[in-house]
N, C-alpha and C positions, 0 to 999 in steps of 0.2 A: 504494500500500500504506500509506504513512504517512498520507495523507489519509483513508483509510478508518478507520484506527485512531483518528485524532484525532476524526473524526466520531462514531464509536461511543462513544468516551470522553466526548465532550461531551454526548451524549444521556444517558449514565449519570449524569453530574454534574448535569444539569438535572433528570432524573427523581428522583434521590436528594434534591436540594434541595427539590423540590416535595413529596415524601413527608415529609421532615422538617418542613417548614413546616406542613403540614397536621396532623402529629402534635402539634406545639407548640400550634397553634390549638385543638385539641380537648382539651388537657390540663385536668384538673380544677383549680379554683382553691381554694386552702386552704393549710394548713401542716401540717408533720409534726413531732411531738415524740416523747417516749418512750412515750406512750400510743397512738401510731399516727397515721394521717392524719386530719385534721379538715377537712371541706369548709366553705367559706365559705357563710354563709347568705345567701340572696337575699331582698330585701324582698318582702313579699306585698302584693297590692293592698289587702286589708282593713286592714293595718297602715298603709299610706300614707294611705288615706282617713281613718282614725281620727286620724292625726297632723295632717292638713289640717283636720279638723273642730275639733281642739283649738286650732289657731292662729287660727281665725276667731272 
């Protein structure tokens, strides 16, 4: 009886940890202030190519 309880409890802990880790991994990147949430901008390929052309 105790072994079954510990087994089921362990499965719940592992499943909960897995779900929480996946939730954190998919969280948006940015910051929040009084105006709301602002997503971080990702560099665009055209911007990167333009910066590399300027360096040459």
